[in-house]
C-alpha positions as CSV (number, residue, x, y, z in Angstrom):
1,X,-42.5,55.4,32.7
2,X,-39.0,55.6,32.8
3,X,-38.5,53.5,29.9
4,X,-41.2,54.9,27.5
5,X,-40.1,56.0,23.9
6,X,-36.8,54.6,24.9
7,X,-37.4,50.9,24.3
8,X,-38.8,51.9,20.9
9,X,-35.4,53.8,20.1
10,X,-33.4,50.7,21.1
11,X,-35.6,48.3,19.6
12,X,-35.0,50.2,16.3
13,X,-31.5,50.2,16.9
14,X,-31.3,46.5,17.3
15,X,-33.4,46.3,14.4
16,X,-31.1,48.2,12.2
17,X,-28.2,46.6,13.6
18,X,-29.6,42.8,12.9
19,X,-31.3,43.5,9.4
20,X,-29.1,46.0,8.1
21,X,-25.7,44.5,9.8
22,X,-26.9,40.7,8.3
23,X,-27.5,42.3,4.9
24,X,-24.3,44.2,4.3
25,X,-22.0,41.0,5.9
26,X,-23.9,38.6,3.8
27,X,-23.5,40.9,0.4
28,X,-20.0,41.8,1.0
29,X,-19.3,37.8,1.9
30,X,-20.9,37.1,-1.4
31,X,-19.0,39.6,-3.3
32,X,-15.8,38.3,-1.9
33,X,-16.4,34.5,-3.0
34,X,-17.6,35.8,-6.3
35,X,-13.8,36.7,-6.6
36,X,-12.4,33.4,-5.4
37,X,-11.8,30.2,-7.5
38,X,-13.1,28.0,-4.5
39,X,-16.2,27.3,-2.9
40,X,-16.9,29.0,0.8
41,X,-16.4,25.1,2.1
42,X,-13.3,24.7,0.8
43,X,-12.1,28.1,2.2
44,X,-13.3,27.1,5.8
45,X,-11.8,23.9,5.5
46,X,-8.1,25.3,4.1
47,X,-8.8,28.1,6.5
48,X,-9.9,25.7,9.8
49,X,-6.5,26.3,11.5
50,X,-6.6,30.1,11.4
51,X,-10.6,30.1,11.9
52,X,-9.7,28.0,15.4
53,X,-7.1,30.5,16.3
54,X,-9.5,33.4,16.0
55,X,-12.9,32.5,16.6
56,X,-14.9,31.4,19.9
57,X,-15.7,27.6,20.1
58,X,-19.4,28.5,19.9
59,X,-18.7,30.3,16.5
60,X,-16.8,27.4,15.4
61,X,-19.6,25.2,16.3
62,X,-21.8,27.3,14.0
63,X,-19.6,26.8,11.4
64,X,-19.3,22.5,12.2
65,X,-15.6,22.6,10.2
66,X,-15.7,18.7,9.2
67,X,-15.8,17.5,6.0
68,X,-19.4,19.2,5.2
69,X,-19.1,22.6,6.8
70,X,-22.0,24.7,7.6
71,X,-22.1,27.4,4.4
72,X,-25.6,28.5,4.6
73,X,-24.6,32.4,5.9
74,X,-28.4,32.8,6.8
75,X,-27.9,30.6,9.9
76,X,-24.8,32.4,10.9
77,X,-25.2,35.1,13.6
78,X,-23.7,38.6,13.0
79,X,-20.2,37.6,15.2
80,X,-19.6,34.1,12.9
81,X,-20.2,36.3,9.5
82,X,-17.7,39.3,10.7
83,X,-15.4,36.9,11.9
84,X,-15.5,34.6,8.8
85,X,-15.3,37.9,6.9
86,X,-12.0,39.2,8.6
87,X,-10.5,35.8,9.2
88,X,-10.6,34.5,5.8
89,X,-10.4,37.7,3.8
90,X,-8.9,40.0,6.2
91,X,-5.4,40.7,4.3
92,X,-7.3,41.5,1.0
93,X,-9.7,43.7,2.8
94,X,-9.3,47.8,2.4
95,X,-8.9,49.5,5.7
96,X,-11.9,51.3,5.7
97,X,-14.1,48.3,4.9
98,X,-12.3,46.0,7.5
99,X,-13.1,49.4,10.1
100,X,-16.5,49.1,9.4
101,X,-17.0,45.5,9.6
102,X,-15.0,45.6,13.4
103,X,-17.0,48.3,14.3
104,X,-20.4,46.4,13.5
105,X,-18.9,43.6,15.2
106,X,-18.1,45.2,18.1
107,X,-21.8,46.9,18.1
108,X,-23.2,43.4,18.2
109,X,-21.1,42.1,20.9
110,X,-22.0,45.3,23.2
111,X,-25.5,45.8,21.9
112,X,-26.9,45.0,25.3
113,X,-24.5,48.0,27.1
114,X,-25.8,50.5,24.5
115,X,-29.1,50.1,26.2
116,X,-27.6,52.0,29.2
117,X,-26.9,55.0,26.6
118,X,-30.4,55.2,25.5
119,X,-31.5,57.4,28.3
120,X,-28.6,59.8,27.5
121,X,-29.8,60.8,23.9
122,X,-26.3,62.3,22.9
123,X,-24.3,59.2,23.9
124,X,-27.2,57.0,22.0
125,X,-27.3,59.2,19.1
126,X,-23.4,58.8,18.9
127,X,-23.9,54.8,19.4
128,X,-26.8,54.9,16.3
129,X,-24.2,57.5,14.2
130,X,-21.4,54.9,14.6
131,X,-23.5,52.2,13.4
132,X,-25.1,54.0,10.4
133,X,-21.8,55.2,9.4
134,X,-20.2,51.8,9.5
135,X,-23.2,50.0,7.5
136,X,-23.1,52.8,5.0
137,X,-19.2,52.3,4.4
138,X,-19.6,48.6,3.9
139,X,-22.6,48.3,1.8
140,X,-22.3,48.0,-1.8
141,X,-24.1,50.2,-4.8
142,X,-26.6,46.6,-4.7
143,X,-27.7,47.2,-1.1
144,X,-27.0,50.7,-0.6
145,X,-30.6,51.6,-1.4
146,X,-32.0,48.8,0.7
147,X,-29.7,50.0,3.5
148,X,-30.7,53.5,3.1
149,X,-34.2,52.3,3.4
150,X,-33.9,50.3,6.3
151,X,-32.1,53.2,8.2
152,X,-34.7,55.6,7.4
153,X,-37.3,53.3,8.5
154,X,-35.7,52.6,11.6
155,X,-35.2,56.5,12.3
156,X,-39.3,56.7,12.2
157,X,-41.0,56.7,14.7
158,X,-42.5,53.1,15.7
159,X,-46.4,52.9,15.6
160,X,-47.4,51.0,18.9
161,X,-48.4,47.8,17.6
162,X,-46.3,45.3,19.5
163,X,-44.0,45.2,16.7
164,X,-40.8,45.5,19.3
165,X,-42.3,42.2,21.3
166,X,-42.5,40.3,18.2
167,X,-39.2,41.1,16.7
168,X,-37.6,39.9,20.1
169,X,-39.4,36.8,19.7
170,X,-38.6,36.5,16.0
171,X,-34.9,36.8,16.9
172,X,-35.2,34.4,19.5
173,X,-37.1,31.6,17.2
174,X,-33.9,32.1,15.1
175,X,-31.9,31.6,18.0
176,X,-30.9,35.3,18.6
177,X,-31.3,35.9,22.6
178,X,-31.7,39.8,22.8
179,X,-31.8,41.7,25.9
180,X,-34.5,43.9,26.6
181,X,-33.4,47.4,27.9
182,X,-35.8,46.8,31.4
183,X,-33.4,43.3,31.6
184,X,-30.1,45.5,30.9
185,X,-31.2,48.2,33.7
186,X,-32.4,45.2,36.4
187,X,-28.7,44.2,36.1
188,X,-27.3,47.5,36.7
189,X,-29.1,48.6,39.8
């Protein structure tokens, strides 16, 4: 089959994006919050107008910016995490970190189109390296080892035990609908 082996690389790329991306975003946001005197809820409410200007309606819906905002970062997707970091703390973040956040957000936004890159090994490796570089750049000393472990795990060959299907199902149970490589190719043919 044409996609044999390529589906695994795509799934590993998505696993790295979701697992490592969420890890670095949440850890980085927690570090930024630790330097604040205010709670996340108060910061979100104080920055409500700025957030409304910079976030999509779906992202705003996730945050529920009423009197009791959703501060459960585990329930936020990658887009919300990155957008909150950049909007609330953007001016205080060093350029290299800001660029890494933007890169991870862009990868999240465009992950489905990356499926078309997987057939061209060089172009796909470039996409993967951009993601790995951004993850390493954003990770702090506390999560660096875990990030490296995830990078190594997702670069290693997958055992054919149906993990890619169960991973997609796991993501969908958490409200994250991910395009499979076959779906993306059907849409482009």
